[in-house]
KOLTIZA-715710 format. One record per atom (N, C-alpha, C, O): x, y, z; atom name. Coordinates in Angstrom, 1 decimal, m for minus. Example, Ala and Ser with C-alpha at 12.3 -4.5 7.8 and 13.67 -1.06 7.14 Angstrom:
<drentis>
{drenti {13.2 m5.7 7.8} N};
{drenti {12.3 m4.5 7.8} CA};
{drenti {13.2 m3.3 7.8} C};
{drenti {14.2 m3.3 8.5} O};
{drenti {12.8 m2.2 7.1} N};
{drenti {13.7 m1.1 7.1} CA};
{drenti {12.9 0.0 7.9} C};
{drenti {13.4 1.1 8.0} O};
</drentis>
This chain:
<drentis>
{drenti {0.8 m1.2 0.0} N};
{drenti {0.0 0.0 0.0} CA};
{drenti {0.9 1.3 0.0} C};
{drenti {0.5 2.3 m0.6} O};
{drenti {2.0 1.2 0.6} N};
{drenti {2.9 2.3 0.7} CA};
{drenti {3.4 2.6 m0.8} C};
{drenti {3.6 3.8 m1.1} O};
{drenti {3.7 1.6 m1.5} N};
{drenti {4.2 1.8 m2.9} CA};
{drenti {3.1 2.5 m3.7} C};
{drenti {3.4 3.3 m4.6} O};
{drenti {1.9 2.1 m3.5} N};
{drenti {0.8 2.8 m4.3} CA};
{drenti {0.7 4.3 m3.9} C};
{drenti {0.6 5.1 m4.8} O};
{drenti {0.8 4.6 m2.6} N};
{drenti {0.8 6.0 m2.2} CA};
{drenti {2.0 6.7 m2.8} C};
{drenti {1.9 7.9 m3.2} O};
{drenti {3.2 6.1 m2.8} N};
{drenti {4.4 6.7 m3.4} CA};
{drenti {4.2 7.0 m4.8} C};
{drenti {4.6 8.0 m5.4} O};
{drenti {3.6 6.0 m5.5} N};
{drenti {3.3 6.1 m7.0} CA};
{drenti {2.4 7.3 m7.3} C};
{drenti {2.6 8.0 m8.2} O};
{drenti {1.4 7.4 m6.5} N};
{drenti {0.4 8.5 m6.7} CA};
{drenti {1.1 9.9 m6.5} C};
{drenti {0.9 10.8 m7.2} O};
{drenti {1.9 10.0 m5.4} N};
{drenti {2.6 11.2 m5.1} CA};
{drenti {3.6 11.6 m6.2} C};
{drenti {3.6 12.7 m6.7} O};
{drenti {4.4 10.6 m6.7} N};
{drenti {5.3 10.8 m7.7} CA};
{drenti {4.6 11.2 m9.0} C};
{drenti {5.1 12.1 m9.7} O};
{drenti {3.5 10.6 m9.3} N};
{drenti {2.8 10.9 m10.6} CA};
{drenti {2.3 12.3 m10.5} C};
{drenti {2.3 13.1 m11.5} O};
{drenti {1.8 12.7 m9.4} N};
{drenti {1.3 14.1 m9.2} CA};
{drenti {2.4 15.1 m9.3} C};
{drenti {2.3 16.1 m10.0} O};
{drenti {3.5 14.8 m8.7} N};
{drenti {4.7 15.7 m8.8} CA};
{drenti {5.2 15.8 m10.2} C};
{drenti {5.6 16.9 m10.7} O};
{drenti {5.2 14.7 m11.0} N};
{drenti {5.6 14.7 m12.4} CA};
{drenti {4.6 15.5 m13.2} C};
{drenti {5.0 16.3 m14.1} O};
{drenti {3.4 15.2 m13.0} N};
{drenti {2.3 15.9 m13.8} CA};
{drenti {2.3 17.4 m13.6} C};
{drenti {2.1 18.2 m14.6} O};
{drenti {2.4 17.8 m12.4} N};
{drenti {2.4 19.2 m12.0} CA};
{drenti {3.8 19.9 m12.2} C};
{drenti {3.9 21.1 m11.9} O};
{drenti {4.8 19.1 m12.5} N};
{drenti {6.2 19.6 m12.8} CA};
{drenti {6.7 20.3 m11.5} C};
{drenti {7.1 21.4 m11.6} O};
{drenti {6.7 19.6 m10.4} N};
{drenti {7.1 20.1 m9.1} CA};
{drenti {8.4 19.4 m8.7} C};
{drenti {8.5 18.2 m8.8} O};
{drenti {9.4 20.2 m8.4} N};
{drenti {10.7 19.7 m7.8} CA};
{drenti {11.5 18.9 m8.9} C};
{drenti {11.3 19.0 m10.1} O};
{drenti {12.4 18.1 m8.3} N};
{drenti {13.3 17.3 m9.2} CA};
{drenti {12.6 16.2 m10.0} C};
{drenti {13.1 15.7 m11.0} O};
{drenti {11.4 15.8 m9.5} N};
{drenti {10.7 14.7 m10.1} CA};
{drenti {10.2 15.1 m11.6} C};
{drenti {10.1 14.3 m12.4} O};
{drenti {10.1 16.4 m11.8} N};
{drenti {9.7 16.9 m13.1} CA};
{drenti {10.7 16.5 m14.2} C};
{drenti {10.3 16.3 m15.4} O};
{drenti {12.0 16.4 m13.8} N};
{drenti {13.0 16.0 m14.8} CA};
{drenti {13.2 14.5 m15.0} C};
{drenti {13.9 14.0 m15.9} O};
{drenti {12.5 13.7 m14.1} N};
{drenti {12.7 12.3 m14.2} CA};
{drenti {11.9 11.7 m15.4} C};
{drenti {10.9 12.3 m15.9} O};
{drenti {12.3 10.5 m15.9} N};
{drenti {11.6 9.8 m16.9} CA};
{drenti {10.3 9.3 m16.3} C};
{drenti {10.2 9.0 m15.1} O};
{drenti {9.3 9.2 m17.2} N};
{drenti {8.0 8.6 m16.7} CA};
{drenti {8.2 7.2 m16.2} C};
{drenti {7.4 6.7 m15.4} O};
{drenti {9.1 6.5 m16.8} N};
{drenti {9.4 5.1 m16.4} CA};
{drenti {9.7 5.0 m14.9} C};
{drenti {9.2 4.1 m14.2} O};
{drenti {10.5 5.9 m14.4} N};
{drenti {10.9 5.9 m13.0} CA};
{drenti {9.7 6.3 m12.1} C};
{drenti {9.5 5.8 m11.0} O};
{drenti {8.9 7.2 m12.6} N};
{drenti {7.7 7.7 m11.9} CA};
{drenti {6.7 6.6 m11.8} C};
{drenti {6.0 6.5 m10.7} O};
{drenti {6.5 5.8 m12.8} N};
{drenti {5.5 4.7 m12.8} CA};
{drenti {6.0 3.4 m12.2} C};
{drenti {5.2 2.5 m12.1} O};
{drenti {7.2 3.3 m11.9} N};
{drenti {7.8 2.0 m11.3} CA};
{drenti {7.0 1.6 m10.0} C};
{drenti {6.8 0.4 m9.9} O};
{drenti {6.7 2.5 m9.1} N};
{drenti {6.0 2.0 m7.9} CA};
{drenti {4.6 1.4 m8.2} C};
{drenti {4.2 0.5 m7.5} O};
{drenti {4.0 1.8 m9.3} N};
{drenti {2.7 1.1 m9.7} CA};
{drenti {3.0 m0.3 m10.1} C};
{drenti {2.2 m1.2 m9.8} O};
{drenti {4.0 m0.5 m10.9} N};
{drenti {4.4 m1.9 m11.3} CA};
{drenti {4.7 m2.8 m10.1} C};
{drenti {4.4 m3.9 m10.1} O};
{drenti {5.5 m2.2 m9.2} N};
{drenti {5.9 m3.0 m8.0} CA};
{drenti {4.6 m3.3 m7.1} C};
{drenti {4.6 m4.4 m6.5} O};
{drenti {3.7 m2.4 m7.1} N};
{drenti {2.4 m2.6 m6.4} CA};
{drenti {1.7 m3.8 m7.0} C};
{drenti {1.1 m4.6 m6.3} O};
{drenti {1.6 m3.8 m8.3} N};
{drenti {0.9 m4.9 m9.0} CA};
{drenti {1.6 m6.2 m8.7} C};
{drenti {0.9 m7.2 m8.5} O};
{drenti {2.9 m6.2 m8.8} N};
{drenti {3.7 m7.5 m8.5} CA};
{drenti {3.4 m7.9 m7.1} C};
{drenti {3.2 m9.1 m6.8} O};
{drenti {3.4 m7.0 m6.1} N};
{drenti {3.1 m7.4 m4.7} CA};
{drenti {1.8 m8.0 m4.5} C};
{drenti {1.6 m9.0 m3.9} O};
{drenti {0.7 m7.3 m5.1} N};
{drenti {m0.6 m7.9 m5.0} CA};
{drenti {m0.8 m9.2 m5.7} C};
{drenti {m1.4 m10.1 m5.1} O};
{drenti {m0.1 m9.4 m6.8} N};
{drenti {m0.2 m10.7 m7.5} CA};
{drenti {0.5 m11.8 m6.6} C};
{drenti {m0.1 m12.9 m6.5} O};
{drenti {1.6 m11.5 m6.0} N};
{drenti {2.3 m12.4 m5.2} CA};
{drenti {1.5 m12.7 m3.9} C};
{drenti {1.3 m13.9 m3.6} O};
{drenti {1.0 m11.7 m3.3} N};
{drenti {0.2 m11.9 m2.0} CA};
{drenti {m1.0 m12.7 m2.3} C};
{drenti {m1.4 m13.6 m1.4} O};
{drenti {m1.7 m12.5 m3.4} N};
{drenti {m2.9 m13.3 m3.7} CA};
{drenti {m2.6 m14.7 m4.1} C};
{drenti {m3.3 m15.7 m3.7} O};
{drenti {m1.5 m14.9 m4.8} N};
{drenti {m1.2 m16.3 m5.3} CA};
{drenti {m0.7 m17.2 m4.2} C};
{drenti {m0.8 m18.4 m4.2} O};
{drenti {0.0 m16.6 m3.2} N};
{drenti {0.6 m17.4 m2.1} CA};
{drenti {m0.4 m17.5 m0.9} C};
{drenti {m0.1 m18.3 0.0} O};
{drenti {m1.5 m16.8 m0.9} N};
{drenti {m2.5 m16.9 0.2} CA};
{drenti {m2.1 m16.0 1.3} C};
{drenti {m2.8 m16.1 2.4} O};
{drenti {m1.2 m15.1 1.1} N};
{drenti {m0.7 m14.2 2.2} CA};
{drenti {m1.9 m13.3 2.7} C};
{drenti {m2.1 m13.1 3.9} O};
{drenti {m2.7 m12.8 1.7} N};
{drenti {m3.8 m11.9 2.0} CA};
{drenti {m4.8 m12.6 2.8} C};
{drenti {m5.3 m12.1 3.9} O};
{drenti {m5.2 m13.8 2.4} N};
{drenti {m6.2 m14.6 3.1} CA};
{drenti {m5.8 m15.0 4.5} C};
{drenti {m6.5 m14.9 5.5} O};
{drenti {m4.5 m15.4 4.6} N};
{drenti {m4.0 m15.8 5.9} CA};
{drenti {m4.0 m14.6 6.9} C};
{drenti {m4.3 m14.8 8.1} O};
{drenti {m3.6 m13.4 6.5} N};
{drenti {m3.6 m12.2 7.3} CA};
{drenti {m5.0 m11.9 7.8} C};
{drenti {m5.2 m11.5 8.9} O};
{drenti {m6.0 m12.0 6.8} N};
{drenti {m7.4 m11.7 7.2} CA};
{drenti {m7.9 m12.7 8.2} C};
{drenti {m8.6 m12.3 9.1} O};
{drenti {m7.5 m14.0 8.1} N};
{drenti {m7.9 m15.0 9.1} CA};
{drenti {m7.3 m14.8 10.4} C};
{drenti {m7.9 m14.9 11.4} O};
{drenti {m6.0 m14.4 10.4} N};
{drenti {m5.3 m14.1 11.7} CA};
{drenti {m6.0 m12.9 12.4} C};
{drenti {m6.2 m12.9 13.6} O};
{drenti {m6.4 m11.9 11.7} N};
{drenti {m7.0 m10.7 12.2} CA};
{drenti {m8.4 m11.1 12.8} C};
{drenti {m8.7 m10.7 13.9} O};
{drenti {m9.1 m11.9 12.1} N};
{drenti {m10.4 m12.4 12.5} CA};
{drenti {m10.3 m13.2 13.8} C};
{drenti {m11.1 m13.1 14.7} O};
{drenti {m9.3 m14.1 13.8} N};
{drenti {m9.1 m15.0 15.0} CA};
{drenti {m8.7 m14.1 16.2} C};
{drenti {m9.2 m14.4 17.3} O};
{drenti {m7.9 m13.1 16.0} N};
{drenti {m7.5 m12.2 17.1} CA};
{drenti {m8.7 m11.5 17.7} C};
{drenti {m8.9 m11.3 18.9} O};
{drenti {m9.6 m11.0 16.8} N};
{drenti {m10.8 m10.3 17.2} CA};
{drenti {m11.7 m11.2 18.0} C};
{drenti {m12.3 m10.8 19.0} O};
{drenti {m11.8 m12.5 17.6} N};
{drenti {m12.6 m13.4 18.3} CA};
{drenti {m12.1 m13.7 19.7} C};
{drenti {m12.8 m13.8 20.7} O};
{drenti {m10.7 m13.9 19.8} N};
{drenti {m10.1 m14.2 21.0} CA};
{drenti {m10.3 m13.0 22.0} C};
{drenti {m10.6 m13.1 23.2} O};
{drenti {m10.1 m11.8 21.5} N};
{drenti {m10.3 m10.6 22.3} CA};
{drenti {m11.7 m10.4 22.8} C};
{drenti {m11.9 m10.1 23.9} O};
{drenti {m12.7 m10.8 21.9} N};
{drenti {m14.1 m10.7 22.3} CA};
{drenti {m14.4 m11.7 23.4} C};
{drenti {m15.1 m11.4 24.4} O};
{drenti {m13.9 m12.9 23.3} N};
{drenti {m14.1 m14.0 24.3} CA};
{drenti {m13.4 m13.6 25.6} C};
{drenti {m14.0 m13.7 26.7} O};
{drenti {m12.2 m13.0 25.6} N};
{drenti {m11.5 m12.6 26.8} CA};
{drenti {m12.3 m11.5 27.5} C};
{drenti {m12.4 m11.4 28.7} O};
{drenti {m12.8 m10.6 26.7} N};
{drenti {m13.6 m9.4 27.2} CA};
{drenti {m14.8 m10.0 28.0} C};
{drenti {m15.2 m9.5 29.1} O};
{drenti {m15.5 m10.9 27.4} N};
{drenti {m16.7 m11.5 28.0} CA};
{drenti {m16.4 m12.3 29.3} C};
{drenti {m17.1 m12.2 30.3} O};
{drenti {m15.3 m13.0 29.2} N};
{drenti {m14.8 m13.7 30.4} CA};
{drenti {m14.5 m12.8 31.6} C};
{drenti {m14.8 m13.0 32.7} O};
{drenti {m13.8 m11.7 31.2} N};
{drenti {m13.5 m10.7 32.2} CA};
{drenti {m14.7 m10.0 32.8} C};
{drenti {m14.7 m9.7 34.0} O};
{drenti {m15.7 m9.8 32.0} N};
{drenti {m17.0 m9.2 32.5} CA};
{drenti {m17.7 m10.2 33.4} C};
{drenti {m18.4 m9.7 34.3} O};
{drenti {m17.5 m11.5 33.2} N};
{drenti {m18.2 m12.4 34.1} CA};
{drenti {m17.3 m12.7 35.4} C};
{drenti {m17.8 m13.4 36.2} O};
{drenti {m16.1 m12.1 35.4} N};
{drenti {m15.3 m12.3 36.6} CA};
{drenti {m14.3 m13.4 36.5} C};
{drenti {m13.7 m13.8 37.5} O};
{drenti {m14.2 m14.0 35.3} N};
{drenti {m13.3 m15.1 35.1} CA};
{drenti {m12.0 m14.5 34.5} C};
{drenti {m12.1 m13.5 33.7} O};
{drenti {m10.9 m15.1 34.8} N};
{drenti {m9.7 m14.7 34.2} CA};
{drenti {m9.5 m15.3 32.8} C};
{drenti {m9.7 m16.6 32.7} O};
{drenti {m9.1 m14.6 31.8} N};
{drenti {m8.8 m15.2 30.5} CA};
{drenti {m7.6 m16.1 30.6} C};
{drenti {m6.7 m15.8 31.4} O};
{drenti {m7.5 m17.1 29.8} N};
{drenti {m6.4 m18.0 29.8} CA};
{drenti {m5.1 m17.3 29.3} C};
{drenti {m5.2 m16.4 28.4} O};
{drenti {m4.0 m17.7 29.8} N};
{drenti {m2.7 m17.1 29.3} CA};
{drenti {m2.3 m18.0 28.1} C};
{drenti {m2.6 m19.2 28.1} O};
{drenti {m1.7 m17.4 27.1} N};
{drenti {m1.2 m18.2 26.0} CA};
{drenti {m0.2 m19.3 26.4} C};
{drenti {0.6 m19.0 27.3} O};
{drenti {m0.3 m20.4 25.8} N};
{drenti {0.6 m21.5 26.2} CA};
{drenti {1.8 m21.5 25.3} C};
{drenti {2.7 m22.3 25.5} O};
</drentis>
């Protein structure tokens, strides 16, 4: 996501001809977009995105269970 933001900023600087970016080739300015596409393709093909989403969902579930146990006066389990 950082590469996408960097690409947008560089493209705006190049288009508006601001700073040293105005003298750069368009290939250098558009490189972060290519890297972003490669990252997303890799993340989707290896299951990285799905795995991170599942870890986040599991953590939310664990936090919710711990919160309810604490509200009932029970101590949540410590990780083993």
